Each structure stands twice: as structure tokens, then as C-alpha cells.
N, C-alpha and C positions, 0 to 999 in steps of 0.2 A: 782634439788637443790634449783633453784629459785623460784619454785611454793611451796615446801616446806617451803621455808624461808617468802613467803608471807602469807600461812598459819599461821606462828607463829606471824609476823607482826599483823593478824588481832586481836590476843590476847593482845598483848601490845599495840595496837593502835599507832605503831610507825614503819615507812617504813624505818627508817635509817640503819636498818640492811642488807640493800642491799648493802650499802657501804662496809661493812666485807665480804659479800657474793663473792663480784667482784674478789678480788685477790685471794679467794681459787678457785673460778672456773676455772682461768687458770691451778692451780695446778691440780686438779681433770681432765681437759681435757688432760693434758701433760702427765700424767701417764695411762688413759685409752688408749691414744694412744700407749706410751710405751709398754704396756702389747698385744696389738692386732697389731702392725704393726712388720716387719720382717725387717726392714732397717738396715743399718750399725750401729752396736750396740754401738759405741763411740758416735757416732754423736748423737744417739737417747740420749743417757744417758746424754750427753752434754746439749742438748736441753731442757730436761725434767729437769735435775738440775737447769740449769740458769731460767728456766721458775717458778720452785717452790720456788726458792730464792727471787723472785722478788714478786710471789704472797703472799708467807706468809710474806714477812716483811710489803708489802702494806696493807694486812689486818689485821695483828697485829696493826700497828699505826693507822688506821681508828677507829680499837675497840676501842683503848686506848682514842683517841682523841673524840670519839663520848660519851665515857662513861658517864652517868650520867647528859647528856646535854639536854637530850626531842629530839623532832624531829627535824631535820635540817630544816631550814626556808624555803629552797625552797620546800620542800615537804608538809610542814606546810600551804604554799600558795594555793599551790593545795588542800589540804585537806578543807580548807575553801571555795576554789573556787567551787570545785565539792559537797560538803556536804555531803548528805547521800549516792550520789554514789560512794564516794572516795574509798570504801572497794573492788567495784570490778574494777574500774577506774586504781587503784592502781596494780594490777593483769600485765594488760598490758602495761599501761605506764611507770610504773616504773620497775616491776621485769622481765617481758617477754621481754621489748625491751634490758634491758641491757643483758638478756641472749642471745638475738641475735648479739648485738655488740660485746660482749664477746665472742662468736663463731666465727665472722668473723676476728677479731684481732688475734687469735689465730690459723688461718688455717696454718699460715707458721709454727708454732711449728708442726702441725699435719702434714704437707707434708715435711718435712724437716727430720721426722723421718720414714718417708715410703721407701725412695728410698735406695737398697743395694748398691749403687754406686753414686760417688767413695767410695771404701771399704777404705778408709784413711782419714786422716783430713789433710786439704789444707790451703793454705795461706788465703783463704777468711774464715775458720774457725777461723783462729787466729785473723784476722782483727776485725771478728765479736764479738768476746770475748772481744778485746780492747774496740771498740764503745760501748759495752756493759756496759763494767766496768764503763766507763766514765760516761753512764748515770746513772747507779745505785749509783755512788757516788754522784753525782748532785741530784739526788730525795732523797737519804737517808739524806745527809748531809743538804740539804735543808729543807726538813721537820724538822730535829730534830733542826735547827737554830730558825724555826719560831716557834715551839714547847716552846723552853727555852725563848724566846721573849717574847710569850704571859703570860708564868707563872711566869713573874716578872711585880708585882702591878704597879712598876713605869712606865711601858709602855703602861698603860692603853688610849686607844684612840690615841696611836702615829701608825705611819706608819714604818713597819720592812723595814729597808734599809741599813743593815749589812749584812757582810759577802758576801756569794754568792748573797744575794738580792740587792747588790750594782751594781750587773753585769747585773741581769735580775730580771723584776718582779716576775717570776715564776721558778725558778730554779727547783724546784718539777716537773713541768710539761714538762721542757726543758728535764730532765732527764728521764722521762719515755717514752716520745717519741723516745730519743735516744737509749733506752733499746729495743724498738721493731724493731728500724733500726739494729741494732747490731745483732738480732736474725735472721732477714732477710738476712743479710751477712752470716751468717752461712748456712742458708738452700739455699742460691744461689749457694753453692758448689755444688749441689744436681741438676740432669738433670730437666730439664722443669720446673724451678722453678721461673722464673723471674715473673709470674702471683701473685706471693704470696707477691709483694710488696703492694698489696691491705691492707695487715694488717698495717704495720708503715704508710700508708698514712690515712686509717681509725682513727687510734688511735691520728695521729697529727691533722688532720681535727677536729677531736672530741675535742681535748684539746684547739684549737686556736679559733674555730668557735661556739661550740655548748655549752658542758656541763663545760669547763673548764675556760679559759681567760675572754673571753667574760660574760660569768654569774657571775663570780667570781667579776670583776671589777665593773661591773653594782652594785651588790649588796654594795662594799665598798664604791662606790662613795656616795651611797645614804645615808651613816652612816659617811662619812669622806670626806669633799669636798678638803681638805688638798692633798688628793691622787693624786689629777690632777698634783700638783707640780713634784711629784714621777713619774707619767707617762711621763711628759715632760723631766725626764732628764735620765729615764732608759729605758734599751731595754726592749722590750714586752716577749721575749722569748730567742732568740740566745745570750748568754751572749757578752757583748761588755761595752767598758768602759765607765762609766757615764757621761753626761755633768755635767758642773759645774751647783750648785745653782744661780738663779737670783740676790739674796742677796750677794752670794760670788762674782759674775761679778761685780756689781756694786761697792762694796767696795774694789776690785782690780784696777776697774777704777779710783775710788776718790784719791787712793795712788799713782795711776802712773800719774795723772793730766789730763787723757784722758776720754771723754765721754761714759758712758755705751753702 
């Protein structure tokens, strides 16, 4: 699928297509596993269904977000760096590396559908669905709030610090990580599945240190230095109550007669 996407990207001279394929890839893996495995059918259906919901939502959202906006600046920078070699470099550095990460992250979804025991749903399945739901809400609502914020011309150049974004600088990334921790809990109900913790660990590290927060915030700071104030008062990942703005603290201090 990723290789086919690469061929299409050569014609459009735009590799941002890979963002749309990312979510679809999880759906493809989940249902191929469902068809080929002989595990407990209800848990298999649950895992395939949850993976489908998260994959389709993510793919549709990213496709709509990227439509008509040209190539993502991150990929555009690589295109300029590699020049005439980018056409082949993009196969490995963009499409196939994401295929590898996608498959590793989906290992939990795959393994959880293989085991025929326990042939019943357990409290871990229920806990996993609960955690998955919280994560899905954070990701979907966070993306929706950001899209509406950007759609308002009055917010051009401003920092999004409302709604869920007041409690974490990246509610969508936090939600995505939580989704996979929820899936891991469901898989943990099966025998010998502890090793599949690699799935949520890989996606969490990726979002925190590789393509998520680190890269996103570097790009934002280059364009909007005022984002530093948002960083100083808002949790990066796990939601928490925001710190007061410096100007609010000073104003409150002056009213109370105490030094800031």
C-alpha cells in the first residue's frame, strides 16, 4: 500500500499523501489479521472495530486538512535538501519507514486477535475500551477545536490555548497515545501478550521525541516566538491545570500590594 502511494506521489510531486495512508494502514492490517486468525471472535472483532474507527477518523481528518495546501513544509524541506534524488529517497525515508513504524505499532492489534483464550471478555477488555474512549475523545475533540480555531481569520498568527488546548499543548497526540495504551490493555487479557507493550511505547516515543511534539514545536517557535509563553504555562503532553500568565500574576500582585 505504501509503495503504491509512493508511485502516486511521484505523479503529483507531493508526498503528503503518506499522511492519509497512515490511518488506512492500521485498518488494512486489522482486517487482514481478523480474516486470517482464529482467535476469540468477539475480542478480534472488538480490536478490528476500534482500530478501524481510529484509522478512518485519522485518515479522513488528515486528508481534509491537507487538501489543496500543497506539500507539507517538513517534506518540502527534504525535497529541497535532496534535490533530484528525492524521488527515490522519499520511498525509503517517507513511505517505507512509516510502513515499518505502522506495522510495529499495530503488533498489539495483530497479536490480540490470534489467541483463542480466554474465550470471553474480561475486566481488562473493559478497562481497555474505557482508556481507548478517553484517548479517542481527546484526539477527535482536540483536532476539531484546532480546525475551528484555524478556520477563523481573526485567529491568524495567534496561539491556540482554548478548550483541551488550555490543559495540554497537544491533546491530539496525547489522545493518540492513550488509544494505543487502551488497545494494549485489551490485548493484555490474552496469554503471553505482555511483550506487545512495544506498540504503545513506540507510538508514545514517536509522538514525544520524533515526529510529534519535538518537530511540531520547533516549527511553531520559528514562526511564532510568543509560543514560548504558552510552553511555559501549559503541560506538553499529559493534561494538567495551566499556570497563570506572567502578566496576570503581576497584575494580581499589584492589586494585592505584594511584589510579583
